[in-house]
C-alpha positions as CSV (number, residue, x, y, z in Angstrom):
1,X,18.0,-49.2,112.1
2,X,15.2,-46.8,109.7
3,X,14.8,-47.8,106.0
4,X,17.5,-45.0,105.3
5,X,20.1,-46.4,107.4
6,X,19.4,-49.9,105.5
7,X,20.2,-48.8,102.4
8,X,23.3,-47.0,103.5
9,X,24.4,-50.2,105.5
10,X,23.7,-52.5,102.1
11,X,25.5,-49.3,100.1
12,X,29.0,-49.8,102.1
13,X,31.8,-52.6,101.9
14,X,31.1,-54.5,104.9
15,X,34.4,-55.0,106.3
16,X,33.8,-54.4,109.6
17,X,36.9,-52.3,109.9
18,X,35.8,-49.8,112.1
19,X,38.2,-47.4,110.2
20,X,35.0,-45.4,110.3
21,X,35.2,-44.8,114.1
22,X,31.9,-47.1,115.1
23,X,32.2,-50.6,116.4
24,X,30.9,-51.9,112.8
25,X,29.2,-51.2,109.3
26,X,25.5,-51.5,110.9
27,X,26.6,-48.8,113.2
28,X,27.7,-46.0,110.9
29,X,25.3,-46.2,108.6
30,X,22.6,-45.3,111.1
31,X,25.1,-42.4,112.1
32,X,25.0,-41.0,109.0
33,X,21.1,-41.5,108.3
34,X,21.0,-39.5,111.6
35,X,23.8,-36.8,110.3
36,X,26.0,-37.6,112.9
37,X,28.8,-39.1,110.7
38,X,30.2,-38.4,107.0
39,X,29.8,-39.7,104.0
40,X,33.4,-39.8,103.6
41,X,34.6,-42.0,106.4
42,X,35.0,-45.1,104.8
43,X,38.8,-46.3,103.0
44,X,37.8,-49.8,102.5
45,X,34.6,-48.3,100.3
46,X,36.6,-44.9,98.6
47,X,36.0,-42.2,96.7
48,X,32.7,-44.4,94.8
49,X,31.7,-45.5,98.1
50,X,31.1,-41.7,98.6
51,X,29.7,-41.3,95.6
52,X,27.3,-44.0,96.4
53,X,26.5,-42.6,100.0
54,X,26.3,-39.1,98.3
55,X,23.6,-40.4,96.3
56,X,21.3,-41.9,99.1
57,X,21.6,-39.1,101.0
58,X,21.8,-36.2,99.0
59,X,24.8,-34.8,100.7
60,X,27.8,-33.1,98.5
61,X,30.8,-36.0,97.8
62,X,33.1,-34.6,99.5
63,X,36.7,-36.2,99.2
64,X,37.4,-39.3,101.2
65,X,38.3,-37.9,104.9
66,X,42.0,-38.7,105.4
67,X,41.9,-38.9,109.3
68,X,40.2,-42.4,108.7
69,X,42.5,-43.5,106.3
70,X,43.3,-43.9,102.6
71,X,41.9,-46.0,99.6
72,X,43.8,-48.8,98.6
73,X,43.9,-52.8,97.3
74,X,41.9,-55.4,99.2
75,X,44.2,-57.7,101.2
76,X,43.6,-60.2,103.2
77,X,45.4,-61.6,106.3
78,X,48.4,-63.9,106.4
79,X,49.7,-65.2,109.5
80,X,53.6,-66.2,109.4
81,X,52.6,-69.8,110.7
82,X,56.2,-70.7,112.3
83,X,56.1,-67.4,114.6
84,X,52.7,-68.1,115.8
85,X,52.1,-68.6,119.6
86,X,48.3,-69.5,119.7
87,X,47.4,-66.9,121.9
88,X,43.6,-66.8,120.1
89,X,44.0,-63.3,120.0
90,X,43.4,-62.7,116.5
91,X,40.8,-64.8,116.2
92,X,38.8,-63.0,119.2
93,X,39.5,-59.8,117.1
94,X,38.2,-61.3,114.0
95,X,34.7,-60.0,113.0
96,X,34.1,-62.6,110.2
97,X,35.4,-65.7,112.0
98,X,38.0,-65.8,108.9
99,X,40.9,-67.0,111.2
100,X,40.5,-70.9,113.0
101,X,43.0,-72.1,115.8
102,X,43.2,-73.2,119.6
103,X,45.0,-71.9,122.2
104,X,48.5,-72.3,121.8
105,X,48.2,-74.3,118.3
106,X,48.6,-72.6,115.7
107,X,46.0,-70.1,113.7
108,X,45.3,-70.1,110.1
109,X,43.4,-67.2,107.6
110,X,40.5,-68.5,105.5
111,X,41.6,-66.7,103.0
112,X,37.7,-65.9,101.0
113,X,36.4,-64.8,104.1
114,X,38.7,-62.6,105.3
115,X,37.3,-58.8,104.6
116,X,41.6,-57.4,105.6
117,X,40.0,-55.1,108.1
118,X,43.6,-55.4,110.0
119,X,41.5,-55.8,113.2
120,X,44.3,-58.9,114.1
121,X,46.8,-57.1,113.6
122,X,47.8,-55.0,116.3
123,X,47.0,-57.4,118.5
124,X,49.4,-60.2,117.9
125,X,51.8,-59.9,120.8
126,X,54.3,-61.1,118.3
127,X,54.3,-59.3,115.0
128,X,53.3,-62.6,112.7
129,X,50.3,-60.8,111.1
130,X,50.8,-59.5,107.6
131,X,48.9,-58.5,104.4
132,X,48.5,-59.3,101.1
133,X,47.4,-57.6,98.2
134,X,44.6,-59.4,96.5
135,X,43.4,-57.0,94.2
136,X,46.3,-55.1,92.2
137,X,46.1,-51.9,91.3
138,X,42.2,-51.9,91.7
139,X,41.2,-50.3,95.4
140,X,38.1,-49.8,96.6
141,X,34.7,-50.7,95.2
142,X,37.1,-51.3,92.1
143,X,38.7,-54.1,93.8
144,X,35.8,-55.6,96.6
145,X,32.6,-56.7,94.6
146,X,29.0,-56.8,96.2
147,X,29.5,-60.8,96.4
148,X,32.0,-60.0,98.9
149,X,30.7,-57.0,100.5
150,X,27.5,-59.8,101.3
151,X,29.6,-62.4,102.3
152,X,31.2,-59.6,104.9
153,X,27.5,-59.2,106.7
154,X,26.6,-62.5,106.6
155,X,30.3,-63.6,108.2
156,X,30.0,-60.9,111.0
157,X,26.1,-61.3,111.8
158,X,26.6,-64.7,112.1
159,X,29.6,-64.2,114.6
160,X,27.6,-62.1,116.3
161,X,24.7,-64.4,116.8
162,X,27.7,-67.3,117.7
163,X,29.1,-65.2,120.4
164,X,26.0,-64.0,122.5
165,X,24.8,-67.8,122.3
166,X,27.9,-68.9,124.0
167,X,27.9,-66.0,126.2
168,X,24.4,-67.0,127.2
169,X,25.7,-70.5,127.8
170,X,28.1,-70.4,130.0
171,X,26.2,-68.0,131.9
172,X,23.3,-70.4,132.7
173,X,26.4,-72.9,133.5
174,X,27.6,-70.4,135.9
175,X,23.5,-70.0,137.3
176,X,23.2,-74.0,137.3
177,X,26.8,-74.2,139.3
178,X,25.9,-71.4,142.0
179,X,22.0,-73.1,142.3
180,X,23.9,-76.6,143.3
181,X,25.9,-75.1,145.4
182,X,22.8,-73.4,147.3
183,X,21.0,-76.3,147.4
184,X,23.5,-77.6,150.0
185,X,25.9,-74.8,150.8
186,X,27.6,-76.4,154.1
187,X,29.2,-79.3,151.9
188,X,30.2,-76.8,149.1
189,X,31.2,-73.9,151.4
190,X,34.6,-74.3,153.6
191,X,32.7,-72.1,155.9
192,X,31.1,-73.7,158.8
193,X,29.7,-70.9,161.2
194,X,26.2,-70.6,160.8
195,X,26.1,-66.4,160.6
196,X,28.7,-66.8,157.9
197,X,27.1,-69.3,155.9
198,X,23.9,-67.1,155.6
199,X,26.1,-64.3,154.4
200,X,27.7,-66.5,151.7
201,X,24.0,-67.6,151.1
202,X,22.9,-64.0,150.4
203,X,26.0,-62.8,148.0
204,X,25.4,-65.8,146.0
205,X,21.2,-65.5,145.6
206,X,21.6,-62.0,144.8
207,X,24.5,-62.9,142.3
208,X,22.2,-65.4,141.0
209,X,19.3,-62.5,141.1
210,X,21.3,-60.2,138.8
211,X,21.9,-63.0,136.2
212,X,18.6,-63.8,135.6
213,X,17.5,-60.5,135.1
214,X,20.2,-59.7,132.9
215,X,19.6,-62.7,130.9
216,X,15.6,-61.9,131.1
217,X,15.8,-58.4,129.8
218,X,15.2,-57.5,126.6
219,X,18.2,-56.9,123.8
220,X,19.8,-53.4,123.2
C-alpha cells in the first residue's frame, strides 16, 4: 500500500462492510489511490466521508453513489437467540470477530466491537439476525467515531492474522499426517498390491510437495 492509499485508508470508517465493492477498506483505499474507484462508494462514511476523500485526493466531492447504498445511522447486529441454530456461518462472516459461539450452540454479538457491517445477515439460514440503530438520527461520521474506526481496523487485522495462522496450523497437521503415512504406507493403507502402493505413494508425495511449496511461498 502506497502513502496515498494509507492516508485514504485512515480516512475510511473501517466497518469492513464491502458495500464499496471491495473485500475490505484497505483494498478500496488502494483502488481509489490507483484511480480505479470513486471516492463516493462508502455508505458508512456518508457525505462527510466523501468530503474527506475529496480533500485527500483533489477530486470533486460528488454525491454518495446510491448504487453502493445510502448514508444511515450506525447499527449493531442482534441475534435472536431463541431462533439461533448454532450453524457458525455468521461467525465465519464477521470481519471483526464480534460474534461468539460454538457449533450447535447459541451465538451472541459482542456489541462494542460490532461495526454494523451487515455481512452476517445474508448468511443466516434462519433469518434470526437483525440490526439495532445505536446512533439515533446521527448518520455517517456524525455517529461513528475515530476510535471506533481504529477498533474496526485493529479487530479486522487481528482476525486476518488469526485465520492465516489457523490455516497454516491446519496445513501443517495434514502434512505431518501424510508424512506419517508415507513412513509406513503398507500399514496405513488397505492396498496390498505393490504397484497400487507405489501409485498411492506418488500421489501423497506430490500432495506433500504442493503443500510445502505453498507454505514456503512468499505472501501475496
